[in-house]
C-alpha positions in Angstrom: 23.0 -5.9 -9.2 20.9 -3.2 -7.9 18.0 -5.3 -8.6 19.5 -8.3 -6.5 19.9 -6.3 -3.5 16.3 -4.9 -3.8 15.0 -8.6 -4.0 17.2 -9.5 -1.1 16.0 -6.5 0.8 12.2 -7.7 -0.1 12.8 -11.1 1.0 14.5 -10.4 4.2 11.7 -7.9 5.5 9.2 -10.7 4.3 10.9 -13.4 6.3 11.1 -10.9 9.4 7.0 -9.9 9.0 6.2 -13.6 8.8 8.2 -14.4 12.2 5.8 -11.7 13.5 7.7 -8.9 14.5 5.6 -6.2 13.2 2.3 -8.1 14.0 3.9 -8.3 17.7 4.0 -4.6 17.8 7.9 -4.5 17.7 10.0 -4.1 14.5 10.3 -3.1 11.0 8.4 0.5 11.9 5.1 -0.8 12.7 2.7 2.4 12.6 1.4 3.5 15.9 -0.2 7.1 15.6 -2.5 7.3 12.7 -3.6 10.4 11.5 -6.5 11.9 12.8 -8.8 11.7 9.9 -8.2 8.1 9.8 -9.1 7.3 13.3 -7.1 7.3 16.6 -5.6 3.8 17.3 -3.0 2.9 19.8 -1.8 0.1 17.7 -1.8 -1.8 14.6 -3.9 -4.3 16.2 -6.9 -1.8 17.1 -6.5 -0.6 13.2 -6.8 -4.3 12.1 -10.1 -4.7 14.4 -11.5 -1.8 12.4 -10.2 -2.8 9.2 -12.3 -6.1 9.9 -15.4 -4.3 10.9 -15.2 -2.6 7.5 -14.5 -5.9 5.7 -17.7 -7.3 6.9 -19.8 -4.4 6.4 -18.8 -4.1 2.6 -18.7 -7.6 1.8 -15.2 -8.1 1.5 -12.9 -11.0 2.3 -12.6 -11.6 6.0 -9.4 -13.5 6.1 -6.9 -10.7 5.5 -6.5 -7.3 4.4 -3.7 -4.6 3.4 -2.5 -1.9 5.4 -0.2 0.9 3.7 1.6 3.4 6.0 2.6 6.3 3.9 4.1 8.0 6.5 7.0 5.3 6.6 9.9 5.7 4.2 9.4 4.4 0.9 12.5 2.2 1.3 10.8 0.3 4.0 8.3 -2.2 3.1 5.3 -0.3 4.3 2.6 -2.4 2.4 1.6 -5.2 5.0 -0.7 -8.2 4.9 -2.6 -8.6 8.2 -4.1 -11.6 8.5 -7.5 -11.6 10.5 -7.3 -15.2 11.1 -3.6 -15.1 12.5 -4.0 -11.7 14.2 -0.5 -10.3 12.8 1.4 -9.0 9.8 2.2 -12.2 7.9 4.1 -10.3 4.7 5.1 -7.0 3.9 6.6 -5.3 0.7 7.5 -1.8 -0.9 5.1 0.6 -2.0 5.9 3.9 -4.1 3.8 7.1 -3.8 2.3 9.4 -6.6 4.6 12.7 -7.8 1.2 15.3 -7.1 0.5 17.9 -9.4 4.0 19.7 -8.8 6.7 16.8 -7.9 9.6 18.0 -5.6 7.7 21.7 -5.3 5.6 23.3 -2.7 2.5 21.6 -4.5 3.8 18.2 -4.9 5.2 15.1 -3.3 9.1 14.7 -2.5 10.6 11.3 -2.2 10.5 11.9 1.6 6.9 13.0 1.8 3.9 11.7 0.0 1.2 14.6 -0.7 -1.9 12.4 -0.8 -5.3 13.5 -2.3 -8.3 12.4 -4.5 -8.8 15.0 -7.3 -9.1 14.0 -10.7 -5.4 14.4 -12.8 -3.7 15.4 -9.3 -1.3 12.4 -9.7 -1.6 12.1 -5.5 -1.7 8.8 -3.8 -5.0 8.1 -2.0 -5.7 8.1 1.4 -8.5 6.0 3.1 -10.6 2.9 2.5 -10.4 1.1 -0.8 -11.5 -2.4 -2.4 -8.6 -4.3 -4.4 -10.8 -5.8 -7.3 -10.3 -8.6 -9.8 -10.6 -5.9 -12.6 -7.4 -5.1 -14.6 -6.1 -1.8 -15.8 -6.2 -0.9 -19.3 -2.6 0.9 -19.4 -0.9 -2.0 -17.0 -2.5 -5.5 -17.7 -0.7 -7.0 -14.7 -2.8 -4.7 -12.1 -5.6 -4.9 -10.1 -8.2 -1.7 -9.9 -9.0 0.0 -6.6 -12.3 1.3 -5.9 -13.3 4.0 -3.1 -15.5 2.9 0.0 -15.9 6.3 1.5 -16.0 9.7 0.4 -12.5 10.8 0.4 -11.6 7.8 -1.9 -14.6 8.1 -4.3 -12.7 9.0 -7.3 -10.2 6.3 -7.1 -12.2 4.2 -9.7 -12.7 6.9 -12.2 -8.9 8.0 -11.7 -8.1 4.8 -12.8 -5.8 4.0 -9.7 -4.4 0.3 -9.5 -2.1 -1.9 -7.7 0.8 -2.8 -10.0 4.5 -3.2 -10.6 7.2 -0.9 -11.9 10.7 -1.8 -13.0 11.7 1.5 -11.5 10.7 0.1 -7.8 13.0 -2.7 -8.7 15.9 -0.7 -9.3 15.4 1.9 -6.3 13.7 0.1 -3.6 17.0 -0.5 -1.5 17.4 3.1 -1.0 15.9 4.8 2.0 13.4 6.8 0.2 12.4 5.7 -3.8 12.8 8.8 -5.9 9.8 10.1 -7.7 9.5 8.6 -11.2 6.4 10.1 -13.1 6.4 7.4 -15.7 6.3 4.7 -13.3 3.6 6.2 -10.8 0.8 8.6 -11.2 -0.8 8.1 -7.7 -1.3 4.2 -8.2 0.0 1.6 -5.3 3.3 0.8 -7.0 5.0 -2.3 -6.4 8.3 -4.4 -6.9 7.9 -7.4 -9.2 8.2 -9.7 -6.0 5.6 -7.4 -4.5 3.1 -7.8 -7.3 3.7 -11.5 -7.1 2.5 -11.2 -3.6 -0.4 -9.5 -4.6 -1.5 -12.2 -7.3 -1.0 -14.8 -4.7 -3.3 -13.3 -2.5 -5.8 -12.6 -5.6 -5.6 -15.3 -7.8 -8.1 -17.9 -7.5 -9.8 -16.2 -4.8 -13.2 -14.9 -4.5 -14.3 -11.5 -3.3 -12.6 -8.4 -3.1 -9.9 -7.3 -0.8 -10.0 -4.2 1.6 -7.1 -2.0 1.2 -6.4 0.7 4.0 -4.0 3.6 3.2 -3.1 5.9 5.9 -0.4 8.1 7.5 0.6 6.1 11.0 3.2 8.6 12.1 
């Protein structure tokens, strides 16, 4: 039953995003004021314009990108697919953050707050510019490995960070905040089953890597 409600919530938000609410700067918690280290952007549209410039500079795909706002509650669909061609968010899904070195403690993440970092072994989610590659992880075959595009994401490949799904997310994403779960996530971008299906739809049969920009937008 929990899984049913989680799937229902996903498709509800997906329909809302596809209708243009987020892309038009209105609904579903569109980020407005990203953290200083990510750059100051007055709107999601401005961030997307910067993302397109990065994609062109790095030789990445120019049809769409992924924008992940870790400041949004994990029970909201905070991983957004921005279409450069349509100029709006066309889909979104849930993403869990890593537990950090001391889950629930002063040196770790809590379910309400993501401790972001790049250190090897930190189990922190990474913030910054990354590329979603066609390489699969060794521990989770249904996955896409991430590689860093700037100094603060330089370790994501060596850390083995991926985009992948976990059953824990399917059972918990209907809550306002997804509880931390160390066996499901050590800093990867961890999705629901439908969320992973969305990534596969974006990646399979397509050439080139996809830009993923993770940030704190509130």
